[in-house]
C-alpha positions, 0 to 999 in steps of 0.5 A, spaced: 136 598 390 133 592 387 132 596 380 139 598 380 141 590 382 136 588 376 140 593 371 146 591 373 145 583 373 142 584 366 150 585 363 152 579 366 150 574 360 153 579 355 159 579 359 159 571 360 157 570 352 163 575 350 168 572 354 166 565 352 166 566 345 172 571 345 168 575 340 165 582 341 164 584 333 156 584 334 157 589 340 157 597 338 163 601 340 159 607 340 153 604 345 159 601 349 162 608 350 156 612 351 153 607 356 160 607 360 160 614 360 153 615 362 154 610 368 161 613 370 157 620 371 153 617 376 158 619 382 157 626 380 150 625 382 151 622 389 151 629 393 145 631 390 141 625 392 145 622 397 143 615 395 149 610 397 145 604 394 145 608 387 152 609 387 154 602 389 149 599 383 152 603 378 159 602 381 158 594 379 155 596 373 161 600 371 165 594 372 161 590 368 161 595 362 168 596 363 169 589 362 165 588 356 169 594 353 175 591 354 173 585 351 171 589 345 177 592 344 181 585 345 177 581 341 174 586 336 
């Protein structure tokens, strides 16, 4: 579970920086879309592995990723 926590927390500095600067011009839209899609597909994997921890970590990651994507759309 701690590995999922580390990858989730890794997005927090980017969320904070983008929110403070009101700029997302340096962020790649294709990367954000691919990353968000990949994280969003984890729930489909849950029945195969039976790990709630992975799903919880990825749900948090998806929320952070979605917030970065929303700021990219809003601030450019």
